[in-house]
N, C-alpha and C positions, 0 to 999 in steps of 0.2 A: 806542684802541677798535677801530679797523678791523683793527689788527694782531692783537689778541686774538681777534677773530672768525675771521680766517684761521687762527690757531693751533688753534682749536676744530674748525674744519672739517677741518684736516689730521689732527688726532688721531682724529676720527670716521672719516675715510677709511681710516686705517691700521688702526683697530679692525675695520672692516668687511672689509678685505682679509684680516686674520688669521682672522676668522670663516669667510670663504669657503674659505680654504686648509684650515682644520681640518675643515670640513664635507665637502669633497671627499675628504679622506683617511680619513674614518671609514666603516667598513663598516656598511651598513644592511641588515638582514634583515627583510623584512615578515613579520608574524605571521599565521599562517593564521586564517581566520574560525573562531570558536569558537561552539559551541551549548551550551545548558544541559545539565548532566548529568542523565540519567534513571535513577532507581532502579527497576529492573525487579523484579517479584515472581518468586518461584520457580515454575517450571513444575509445575503439578499439575492433575489432570483428574477429571471426573465424567461420568457417562453422560447424553447428550442424548436426551430423548424428548419428543415432542409428539403429542397425539391425532390431529392432521390429517396428520402426516408419516409415511409408510410406510418409515422408516429410523431407524437409531440410529447414534451415534458418540460419541466422547469429546470434550467441550468443556472449556476451561480453567475452573478453579474461580473465577477472577477475571472471568469473563464471565457474561452472563445472556441469556436468550431474551427478545426484545422485539418488539413490533409494528413493522413498517417505518414510518419517518417519511416518507420520500419514495420513490416507486416510479418505475421506468422502464417504462412500459407499464401495462396494466390487469391485476390479478391474475387468473390463470386457474385458480387452485387455492387452497384454504384454507391450504396449507403454503407461504405466502410469508412469511418471517420474517427476523429479524436475530439473529445472535450478537453482542451488544453488548459491546465492550471499553471501558467507561466510563473506565477509568484512562487510556486513550490517546485518548479521543474518536474511537474507530474502530468500524466496523460491518462484519461479514461478512454481506452480503445473501444469503439463500438463496431461490431460486425453483424450486419443484418443479412438474413437469408430467408427467401420465401420458401415455404414448405411445399414439396411436390411428392409425386409417387415414384420418383426414380432415385437419384443420388441423395437429394436433400429431404429424405423422409424425416419425420419427427424423431424416430428412433436413432437414425444416423447422426442427426444434429446434436442430440443429447449425449450420445456416446463420444462425439468429437469434443464437446465441452468438457466432459469428464476426463478425457485424455489430456487436454490442454491444461486443466487444473493440476493433474498429477504429474505433469512434467516438472513441477516445482518440488516434488517430494524429496529430492536429494538434499536440498537446502532447508526444507521445512521441518519444524518440530512437530507439526500436526497439520492435518487438513480436515476441516469439519464442513459438512454440507447440511443445509437446512432448507426445507420447503417453505415458501411464503406465498401469501395472497395479499395484494395491495387493497386499499380501500375502494379502488375502482374495479376490483375483481380480476386484476392481472395476476397470473400465477408464474412461479419460477423457482429456481434453486440458487441459493447463495453459498459460495465457497469461501470460508475464512481460512487463510493460510498463515500459520504461526511460524515464527523464527525469521531467519535472514533470507527469505525467498524473494525473488525478483518482483513478484506480484502478490500482495497480501490479500487482495479483495477481488473476487471474480463472481459473476452471476450470469444467469440467462433468464429471459422472460419469453413467454410464448402464449398464443391463443389456442395452440394445439392443432389448428387446422390450416392456417395460412401463413402466420408470421413467427419468426424466431430471431431473437436478438441476443447476442453474446457480448459481454462487457468485461474488461479486465483493467485494473488500475496499476500503472507502472510509475515509479519515480526514477528520474535520471541519475540520482546519486547512488553510490554503492549501497546495497541493502544492509542495513544495520537496524535490527528490530527496536533497540532501545532509543536510538537517536531519531528515527522517523516516526515513532509511535504517536507523538502529538499531531503530526501532519496527517497521518492515516486517520486518526480519530476525528480530526476536523473535516476531512474530505468525506468520511463515512456519513456525516450529517448531511452533506450535499447529495450523496448517493441515496440516502433515505428519502430526501425531498424529491429526487428524480423518480424514484419508484412510486412514491405516493401520488405524484401528479402525472404519471405516464399514461398515455392513451394511444391505442391504435386508431389510425384514420378509418373512418367508416365509408 
C-alpha cells in the first residue's frame, strides 16, 4: 500500500515536471484589450438655426438641438444650448455671450475659456491650444485635451467685437481615452464641418 502511494506521488511529480517544461517552452502573446465595435452613421449635415442664437452652421443630421441638462456656471444668454449626439451619448455644449465693455469683455471671455479648459488638467495627459481661422474668416482657439479628461475637445470662436461662442464636447460615459477615441475622432469631423460652415448673422 505504501509502495503504491509512493508510485502515485512519483508519477504525479513527473507529470508536473513535464507540464512545467512544456509551459516554459510555449510562446505566449498577450491579446490586446478589445472594445465593442461601433457602427458609425454616414456623415451628413443640415443647417443649424435657433431664434436666440446670432449664428448658423451645419450640424449632423443624426444630432439634435436640446436644452442643456447640466451647466457650468449661470447662463448669461438665451443661446446656451446643446448639439446632442444621442447615438453616442455625447453633447456639444454651446455657450454664447455678446461682447460688451463691462463684464463680458473679450479679454474676460477668453480668460474664462482658458480657465474652463484647464479645469481638466488633473485628469489630462496634456492640453494643447491652437489658433485657427476658418475658410469664412472666423477666428478662434481649439483646445485638445489628452488622456481621461471629461472633455477632450473645446474651442471658442469670436469676431472680436460683438460675438463670442464657447463650445465643449462631453460624453456621458466614464472617460477612457482608449475606448472613446473612435467616437471622438468621428465627432471631430462633425466639429470641423461646424467650423468650416459657421457664420455670424449680419
